[in-house]
N, C-alpha and C positions, 0 to 999 in steps of 0.2 A: 504494500500500500504506500509506503514511503517513497519507493522508486517511482510509482505512478504519479504521485503528487509532485515530486521534483521534476519529472519530465513534463508534466502538464504546465507547471509554472514557467519552465524554460521555454516551452513552445509559446505560451501566452506572451512572454516578454519579447520573444523574437517577432511575433506577429505585430505587437504594438510598435516595435522598432521599425518594421517595414512600413507600417501605416504612417509613422512620422516622417520617414524618408520620402514616401510618396507625397505627403502633404507639402514638404519643402519643394520638391520638383514641380508639383502642380501649382504652387504659388508663383512660380516663374512662368509657367505655360498658360494657366487658366486661373488668374487670381480671384475672379468673381465666383468661381464654381458654377459655371453656366450649364454644364452637362451633368448627367446623373452620377457618373463615376466620381467626378470631382466633388459633387455635393455629398456623396456618401463618405468619401475620405475626410472631407472637412467636418462632417457631422460626427464621425467617429473619433477624431483627434481633438476637436475643440474643447470637450469637457476636461481634457488633461492639460491643454495649453492655456486656457483662460485663467486658472488660478496662478499660474506662473507669471503670466503677463501682468496681473494685478500687483504682484510683488516687485517686479522689475521696474526700474525707472524708465521713463520714455526715452527712446533713442532715435526718434525720427522715423525714417523709412525702414530701418533694419529691425527685425524681430528676432530677439535672441532666445525666445521661449522654446523653440524646437531644440536648440543646442543644449539648453539646461535640461530639458526632458530626456534627451538622448544620453547625456552624461549620467543622469539618475538611473536610466534603464540599464546602461552598461555596468554601473555599480551594483545594481540589483542582480544582474546576470552573474556577476563575479561571485556573489555571496550565496546564490541558489545552487 
């Protein structure tokens, strides 16, 4: 059971990491989320990125919240 839980958590962390990377790439290609795929990726990642954005100071056009989230995810992957 412990092995199953560990593998599940690792898979979940990898999936969230892929979603965040997709969000970053889509923010360059389709920043408004005008198609269904972009809207899905934005909807899945926004609940994780919004709290980080509230804590970070405003930096103009550059959004560092995906970077912070990826660092946190990589740290979690290391400990799981």
